[in-house]
N, C-alpha and C positions, 0 to 999 in steps of 0.2 A: 239344446245343442247351440253352439255358436254358428254363425253364418260362414259360408265359404270364405268370404272376405276377411272376417275376423280370424279364422283359422290361419289364413295366409299371413295376416299381420302378426299373429302369435309366433309363427315359424320365423318370420323376419326378425322379431325381437330377440329370439334365441340366438340367431346367427349374427346379427349386427350389433345389438346392444349387450347381449349376454356374453358370448364368447368373443365377439367382435372379430370374426374371422377376416383375414386379409386375403387379397387376391393371390392365387397360386399356393395357398396353404392347404394342407391336408386336414381333414376333419374326422373325429371319432364320435359317433352317436352311440350312446349306451342306453339300452332300454329293454323292457320286457317285451316278449313277442305279442302280448295283448295290445301294445301301443304301436304296432307296425305301421298303420296308416299315417299317424302323425310323424313318426320317424322318417317315413318316405317323403312326406311334405317338407320336413326340415332339410333332407338331403337335396331335394329339388331346388329349394331356395338357396342352399349353399352353392350349388352349381351356378344358379343365376347370378350370384354375387362373386363368382370367380374362383370357386374351390378347385383345387387340383385333383383331389380324389376324396371320396367319402368312404370311411370304414364303418361297419356296423359291428358292435359288440352286443350280440343278442343275449338276453337273460330269459329264464323260464322259471317263474316262481312255483309253478305247479310241479315241475320236475324237481326243483330244489326241495320241496316238501317231501316228495316221494323218496328222494335220496336220504334225507334226514331221518325219515322213519325206518328205512330198510337197510341202509349201508352201515358198516361198522365204523366205530370212532376212528380206527386206523385208516380206513379207506377215505373217510371224509377229510382227514388231516393231510392226506397225500395230494397236495395241489400240483397238478401236472406242470412239467417244465415248459410246455408249449404256451401255457397261459402267461407265465412270467416273461417268456421270450417275446410274446406279442406286446405286452405292456412296455417292455424295453424298446421295442421297435417304435412304438408311438412316441416315446421320449426322444429317441434318436432323430425321428422325422419332424420333431417339434410341432406335432399336431395340436389343434385346439380340440377341446372336449365339450360335448353337449350331452348331459345326462337327463333322462326323463324319469322322474321319481313318481311312481304310481303303484306301489306295491300294496298287497293285502296286509293290513296291520296285524292280522292273526296268522300270518303265513306259517309260523312255526309253533302255533299254539298246541300244547300237549306233547311236544317233542322232548326228547331226553336232553336235559340241561347240560350234562357233561359232554355229550356229543356236540351240541351246539357251540359250547364254549371252546372245545378243542378245534372245531372247524374255524371258528372266528379268529382264533389266535394264528392258526396256520395260514389262513387266507391273508390276514393283515401283514404277516411277515413276508409272504411271497409277493405281495403287492406294495411293499413298503417304498421301493424306489419310485414307483409311479405316484404314490400318495405324496411323497416328498416333492416330486416335480410339480404337483398342483398346489400344495400348501406353500411352497416357496415362490409361486407364480412363474416358475420356469415355463410351464404350460399355461395358457389361458383356458379358462373353463367356466362352465355355467350349469346350473340345474334348473329345470322347469318341470312342471307336472301337469298331467291331464287325468281325468277320472277313469277308473275301472269299476265295473259293477260291484265287486267284492268290497272295494274301498268305499264306494258311495253308500252301500248298505250298512257298513259299519257306522257311518256318520248319520244316516237317515234310516234307522232300522224299521220304521213303520211304513216305509214306502216300498213299492215294487222296485226291482232292479232298474227298470227303465226310468221310472219317475225319480228315483234317488240319483241316478246318473245325470239326468237333466238338471236337477237342483245343483249338483256339484259343478256342472259345466257353467251354470249361470253365476255361481259364486266365484269361481276361478276367473271367468271373463271379466267380472267387475274388479276383482283384486288386481288383475293384470292390466287394468285400464284399457281393455279391448273394446269397451263400450264408449270410448271417447273418439272424437273425429281423427285425432292423430296420436295413437298410442306411443309412438317413439318420442314425440315432443313432450307428452305428459310424463314419460319416464325421465327424460332429461331434466325437467323441472323438479321432479321428486328427488332425483339423485343430487342435484345442487343443494337442496335443503338439508339432506343428510350429511353431505360433505361439510357444510358450514358448521354443523354441530360437532362433527369430528374435529375440525380445526380448533373450535373453542376448547374442547376437552384436552387436546394435545398441548395447546398453549398454556393451560393452567397447570399441567404437570403434577397432578395430584399424587400423593404417596399412597393413599388408601381410598377405597370406595366402601361406604358403610350402607348396608341394606337392612331394612327392618319393616315387619308388618305384623298384623294381628294373628296370622296363621302360625307364628312361631319362628319365623326367620329373623335372625339377629346375627348378621355375618359381616365381618371386616375382611375385605379383600385387598391385600397389598398389590401394588402394580409393579410390573417389571421395570428395572432400571432403564432409562431412556426409552420408555414405551411410546408408541404412536397409536392414536385412535384412528380406526379405518371405518369408512361407511360406504356401502353401495358399490361405488366404482373404485376399483383397485388398478394398480399399474403392474403390468407384466414385466418380467426381466428384460423383455425386448423393447420396453418403453411404451407399449400400446396398452391403453386402458380397456378394462372389461368389467362386467358385472357378474359376480360369481353366483349369486342367488337371485332368482326371479320367481316370486316376489322377494323383496327385501325391505326391511324397515329398521335395521339395526345399526348401531354405532358400537364398535367393539375394539378390544385390545387384549393384551396378555396380562394375567395376574403374575405376581411374584410367588413362585411355588414354595417359598418358605415363610410367607407372611400372610397366611389365611387362617382365620380363627373364628369360631362360633358355629352356629347351626343354621341350616337352610332347609326349608320344607318346599316340596315341589308344588307348582301351581297348576300344572296340566300333566296328563299322563305322558310317560316316556315310552315310545315304541322303539325297541332296539332288537334287531335281528328277528323280527316277527313275533316278539313277545311284548305285551303291554305291562308296564311297571307303573304303579300308581300309589298315591297316599304314602309317599316315602319321605324320609328325612336323612340328612347327611350331617355329621358333626366333624369339624376340622380342628386340629391343633397344630400350630406351626407349619401349616401348609399340607398336612396329611389327613386323610380320612381316619378317624379313630373309632367311629361308630356309625351304624346305619340301621334303619328300619324300613319295612315296606309291607303294606297290607295286601297288595297285589303284585305278583311277580318277584317275590323275595329271592327265589333261587336264581332268576335271571339277573337281578341286580348283583347278587353275590358273585355269580360267574363273571360278570363284567368287571367287578372290583378286584377279582383275583387274576385277571388276564395278564397284567404285568405291573411292575412297581410304579410306573409313571401314571397309571390310571387312578392312583390314589390321591392325586393332586389335580389342579385345574389348569387348563390351557387357554381358556377364553372367558371373558366377561363381556356381555353384550347388553345394551340398554335400548329398550323399545317402549314407547308410550302407549297408553291404553286407547288412544284415539286413532290408532292406525286402522286402515280399512279391514285388515284381518281380524283385529280385536273387536272392532265394531260389528263385524258380521255375526258375532255370537256363536260361531260354529267351532266345535272341537274337531279338528281335521284328522287326528291320529296320524299325522305326517309331519315330521320334524321341519321340513322346508316351510310349511305354513305355520305350525304351532310355535316355532321358535321366533317367528316374526309377529306373533300376537302378544308376546310376553318377554320381559327381560329374562335372559338365560345365562347359564354357566355351561362349561364343557369339561367333562372328565378328559384327562389325557393331554395330547400334544398341543403345544402352542404353535401359532403361525410365525415363522421367522420374520415375516413382513411387519409384525406388530412391535418391533423395536428398531431403532435407527440403525441402518446398515446391517440389519439382521441376516440378509441373504449372503453377505460376505464373511459371516462369522463361522468359526468352527463350532462343533457341538459343545466343546468345553467353554468357549466364550459365551455362547448363548446361555449355558447353565449358570455362569457367573452373573448374568443379568437377571437370573430368576426364572428363565424360560423353562417350561416343562417339556419333557421328552417322553414319548410313549408310542406304542403301535396303535393306540386308540385315539379317537377324537369324537366324543359322544355328547351332544348338546342335551341339556334338560332345562325345563322352564320353571322359573321361580318368581316372575313378576306377577303381582296381584293388583287389583284395582285400588287397594289402599296402601301400596308399598311406598315408603319414603326412602329416598336415596340421597346421600351427601357425598361430596368430594372433600377429602381432608388433605390439606397441603403439608409440605415438609415442615412448615412453621406452625402447624396445628390449626390453621384457619379452616373453618368449616363453611363450605359453599353448598347451599341447597341445589340439587339437580332435579329431583322428582318430589312431588307431593301428591299424595292420593293417586299414584299410578301414572302421572303425566309429567312431562318435562316442564320446568319452570324457568329455563334459560332461553 
């Protein structure tokens, strides 16, 4: 376990560096009931820094599983109006959002794939306005994570629940820089390094990113017209900067959804809606998925790719070196917040409007003209290996090495 002081520093990071809550702002904390103690600590810290009011959006993954096993597809797909009304209320009040990601990777293991897919589609449609508010940075938001016994034992199956949870706490504490004298200062230094890389990438204005490794990945990813690379700290529409993912190691932008060709093989398992998908490959032609395979979770992957037309293309490409603290830990977290920051990754589905110049002021049609992808989904999957080579290819055909053997060379 972390010390009380470290836990308080963790909560402060979520409030001040993550969501960067401002005085007299309302806050939404979204987490499973298992994480109530940490949620309450974040709430207390928010008030200490001047929050006007703290709202709790409680989740209950055990009840979610019970419902998925027993309710009908029709009942699961009927998202109550009060939930949409609540999300709209948060948008109207311009709340900042702090999510605690700590779910059981096998929450929906063995559940009916058709019911799960139907629920996922209905939920994403009902929550679309709120998702757009976060993806466009109209609302500032952040995601942090703490251990739960089920998650910890998935990572450390040979340990008792208590021992596994302690190991996971220690790993998260180090990755979050909570073992340093001033975690906030350490985060500011780290953010500056990532931002410098993003500026380098934006200034070079590559037309394509080419990724290749021994596992079978050989993929050419065109980049959206007028794309911008973003890292760590982003700017909200209110002009206030925030850090959406904590931890974060990525530098990312938007692919051009009609200029993606080749094959990509996953590097780490994808956990999506409580299902583990692994040993899978995706083939693209002219920006669309034309074929896919999966040794584990084939039906879950199939359901994801059938959820809407936009999910058949990519909305994000993110670059992360193998020497990041998460990668160096050697731990497979079965949690996208961590695993995506241990490995270069792509995302099925929607692009972030912020990843093209003036994107937040564009219509959907204008974004589409720039090659930006639109979907009810945004699902990251990891593709970076220790031997991956990545090049940036300019509009003049010039090739610039970016990664060699899994690490940045710029």
